[in-house]
VOZAMI-676897 format. One record per residue (C-alpha): z, y, x; residue number from 1; residue in one letter. Coordinates in steps of 0.25 Angstrom, whole numbers, plus 2048, in hexadecimal, padded with zeros to 3 digits. Each point is the difference from the previous one (the first is absolute). Last residue first. Layout:
BEGIN
[atom [Z; Y; X]; NUM; A],
...
***
This chain:
BEGIN
[atom [6DA; 780; 7FE]; 175; S],
[atom [805; 7F2; 7FA]; 174; E],
[atom [7FE; 7F9; 80E]; 173; E],
[atom [808; 80A; 807]; 172; T],
[atom [80C; 7FF; 7F7]; 171; D],
[atom [7FF; 7F0; 801]; 170; R],
[atom [801; 800; 80F]; 169; A],
[atom [80C; 80B; 7FF]; 168; A],
[atom [807; 7F7; 7F6]; 167; D],
[atom [7FD; 7F3; 80A]; 166; S],
[atom [807; 808; 80C]; 165; A],
[atom [80C; 805; 7F9]; 164; S],
[atom [803; 7F2; 7F8]; 163; G],
[atom [806; 7FA; 80B]; 162; H],
[atom [80C; 807; 804]; 161; D],
[atom [801; 807; 7F2]; 160; T],
[atom [800; 7F4; 7F8]; 159; L],
[atom [809; 7F9; 809]; 158; N],
[atom [80B; 80B; 7FF]; 157; Q],
[atom [7FD; 7FE; 7F0]; 156; L],
[atom [806; 7F2; 801]; 155; A],
[atom [80D; 805; 807]; 154; A],
[atom [803; 809; 7F4]; 153; W],
[atom [80B; 7F7; 7F9]; 152; R],
[atom [805; 7FC; 80E]; 151; P],
[atom [804; 80E; 804]; 150; D],
[atom [7FC; 802; 80D]; 149; V],
[atom [80B; 803; 80B]; 148; P],
[atom [7FE; 80C; 807]; 147; A],
[atom [7FE; 7FE; 80F]; 146; D],
[atom [7F0; 802; 7FE]; 145; Q],
[atom [802; 80E; 7FB]; 144; E],
[atom [808; 804; 80C]; 143; S],
[atom [80F; 802; 801]; 142; A],
[atom [806; 80C; 807]; 141; P],
[atom [807; 7FE; 80D]; 140; E],
[atom [80D; 7FB; 804]; 139; T],
[atom [804; 7F8; 7F4]; 138; R],
[atom [80E; 7FF; 7FC]; 137; R],
[atom [803; 7F1; 7FD]; 136; E],
[atom [800; 7FC; 7F2]; 135; G],
[atom [7F8; 7F3; 803]; 134; T],
[atom [7F5; 800; 7F6]; 133; V],
[atom [800; 80E; 7FA]; 132; P],
[atom [801; 806; 80E]; 131; D],
[atom [809; 80C; 800]; 130; L],
[atom [7FB; 80F; 801]; 129; G],
[atom [7F5; 805; 809]; 128; P],
[atom [806; 80E; 7FF]; 127; C],
[atom [7F5; 80A; 801]; 126; D],
[atom [808; 80D; 7FB]; 125; P],
[atom [80C; 7FC; 808]; 124; Q],
[atom [80E; 7FB; 7FC]; 123; C],
[atom [7FB; 801; 7F1]; 122; V],
[atom [807; 805; 7F3]; 121; P],
[atom [7FB; 7FC; 7F3]; 120; Q],
[atom [807; 80A; 7F6]; 119; F],
[atom [802; 80A; 80B]; 118; P],
[atom [80D; 809; 7FD]; 117; L],
[atom [7FD; 80E; 7FB]; 116; A],
[atom [804; 7FD; 7F2]; 115; L],
[atom [80D; 7FC; 805]; 114; V],
[atom [802; 80C; 808]; 113; T],
[atom [7FD; 809; 7F4]; 112; A],
[atom [80A; 7F8; 7F7]; 111; D],
[atom [80B; 801; 80A]; 110; R],
[atom [7FF; 80E; 803]; 109; V],
[atom [800; 805; 7F2]; 108; L],
[atom [80C; 7F6; 7FC]; 107; T],
[atom [808; 804; 80B]; 106; E],
[atom [7FD; 80F; 800]; 105; L],
[atom [80C; 804; 7F7]; 104; D],
[atom [7FF; 80F; 7FD]; 103; V],
[atom [80D; 808; 800]; 102; H],
[atom [805; 80C; 7F7]; 101; D],
[atom [809; 7F8; 7F7]; 100; D],
[atom [7F4; 7F6; 7FD]; 99; Q],
[atom [7F2; 806; 801]; 98; V],
[atom [7F7; 7F6; 7F8]; 97; E],
[atom [7F5; 7F6; 804]; 96; F],
[atom [7FA; 7F8; 7F5]; 95; D],
[atom [802; 80B; 7F5]; 94; A],
[atom [807; 7FE; 7F4]; 93; A],
[atom [7FE; 80B; 7F6]; 92; E],
[atom [80B; 80B; 7FB]; 91; Q],
[atom [802; 805; 80D]; 90; G],
[atom [806; 7FC; 80E]; 89; P],
[atom [7F8; 808; 80B]; 88; Y],
[atom [7F4; 7F9; 805]; 87; E],
[atom [7FE; 7F8; 80D]; 86; F],
[atom [7F1; 802; 803]; 85; L],
[atom [7FA; 7F7; 809]; 84; E],
[atom [7F9; 7FF; 80D]; 83; Q],
[atom [7FE; 7F4; 80A]; 82; F],
[atom [7FA; 7FE; 80E]; 81; E],
[atom [800; 7F3; 806]; 80; V],
[atom [7FF; 7FC; 80E]; 79; E],
[atom [802; 7F0; 804]; 78; V],
[atom [801; 7FA; 80E]; 77; P],
[atom [7FD; 7F2; 803]; 76; A],
[atom [808; 7F4; 802]; 75; A],
[atom [7FA; 7F2; 7FF]; 74; I],
[atom [805; 7F1; 801]; 73; E],
[atom [7F5; 7F6; 802]; 72; R],
[atom [7FB; 7F9; 7F2]; 71; L],
[atom [7F2; 7FE; 804]; 70; C],
[atom [7F8; 807; 7F4]; 69; R],
[atom [80A; 808; 7F8]; 68; G],
[atom [808; 805; 80E]; 67; C],
[atom [80E; 7FF; 7FD]; 66; E],
[atom [80C; 80B; 7FE]; 65; G],
[atom [805; 80C; 805]; 64; E],
[atom [7FD; 80F; 7FC]; 63; Y],
[atom [804; 80C; 808]; 62; E],
[atom [803; 80E; 7FC]; 61; T],
[atom [7FB; 80E; 7FE]; 60; D],
[atom [803; 807; 7F3]; 59; V],
[atom [7F9; 80E; 7FC]; 58; T],
[atom [803; 80B; 7F7]; 57; G],
[atom [800; 807; 7F2]; 56; S],
[atom [80B; 803; 7F7]; 55; V],
[atom [7FD; 80B; 7F5]; 54; L],
[atom [80E; 803; 7FA]; 53; I],
[atom [801; 804; 7F2]; 52; G],
[atom [7F6; 806; 7F3]; 51; E],
[atom [800; 80F; 806]; 50; H],
[atom [7FD; 7FC; 80F]; 49; V],
[atom [80A; 7FD; 80B]; 48; S],
[atom [7FA; 7FB; 80D]; 47; E],
[atom [806; 7F3; 807]; 46; L],
[atom [7F8; 7FC; 80D]; 45; R],
[atom [804; 7F3; 806]; 44; V],
[atom [7FC; 7FA; 80D]; 43; E],
[atom [807; 7F1; 800]; 42; L],
[atom [801; 7F6; 80B]; 41; N],
[atom [804; 7F3; 7FA]; 40; L],
[atom [808; 7F6; 80B]; 39; E],
[atom [800; 7F2; 7FB]; 38; K],
[atom [80D; 7FC; 7FA]; 37; G],
[atom [7FC; 7F7; 7F5]; 36; A],
[atom [7F2; 7FB; 805]; 35; P],
[atom [7F2; 807; 7FC]; 34; V],
[atom [7F7; 7F6; 7FA]; 33; S],
[atom [7F5; 7F6; 804]; 32; V],
[atom [7FC; 7F3; 7F9]; 31; I],
[atom [803; 806; 7F2]; 30; G],
[atom [80D; 805; 7F9]; 29; E],
[atom [801; 80E; 806]; 28; G],
[atom [80C; 809; 804]; 27; W],
[atom [80D; 7F8; 806]; 26; R],
[atom [80B; 809; 7FD]; 25; A],
[atom [807; 80D; 804]; 24; P],
[atom [7F5; 803; 80B]; 23; A],
[atom [807; 807; 80A]; 22; P],
[atom [800; 810; 801]; 21; I],
[atom [7F9; 809; 80A]; 20; T],
[atom [7FF; 80F; 7F9]; 19; L],
[atom [7F8; 80C; 802]; 18; T],
[atom [802; 80A; 7F4]; 17; H],
[atom [7F7; 80C; 7FB]; 16; E],
[atom [806; 80A; 7F6]; 15; R],
[atom [7F8; 809; 7F7]; 14; M],
[atom [803; 80C; 7F6]; 13; E],
[atom [7F5; 804; 7F8]; 12; G],
[atom [807; 7FE; 7F3]; 11; P],
[atom [80F; 802; 800]; 10; K],
[atom [805; 7F5; 7F6]; 9; R],
[atom [806; 7F8; 80A]; 8; S],
[atom [7FD; 804; 80F]; 7; I],
[atom [80E; 801; 805]; 6; D],
[atom [805; 7F3; 7F8]; 5; H],
[atom [7F4; 7F7; 805]; 4; A],
[atom [809; 7F6; 806]; 3; S],
[atom [7F8; 7F4; 805]; 2; L],
[atom [804; 7F2; 7FB]; 1; M],
***
């Protein structure tokens, strides 16, 4: 929570804060997440407007988890920008409200950070992944010849291997 007491209900006033805090809990449910206690570096600007306090800033941290292809442990930085209006309490319920001249950034920062985490993280862009037969990590990308052929389509592969020369000859005769 950040205090906005000195700028609350004073449109045009602004305060900037630099904070380093630990993540209060594990953020993210996929194969990568920001672990509890991981350092969050926040640059936050609070601006008083007629409707409430406009909060904008960035959070820098690091996520940890596994590569989606080869299951190696990975860690990478993530930087996220956020902006939200914390409205003054009123008749209508708002998603974010100023409470006792304070703004609670936890939900805002957590949601922005989790949405920025990669859905299918990889250790490197051309990660070869795991061998589907042995389950071992590959050292180089698989070629098409290494890929197993679905037995239901194996008969069609014979047609393309042998039929291409006869098809070309037949097409020439028809012309």
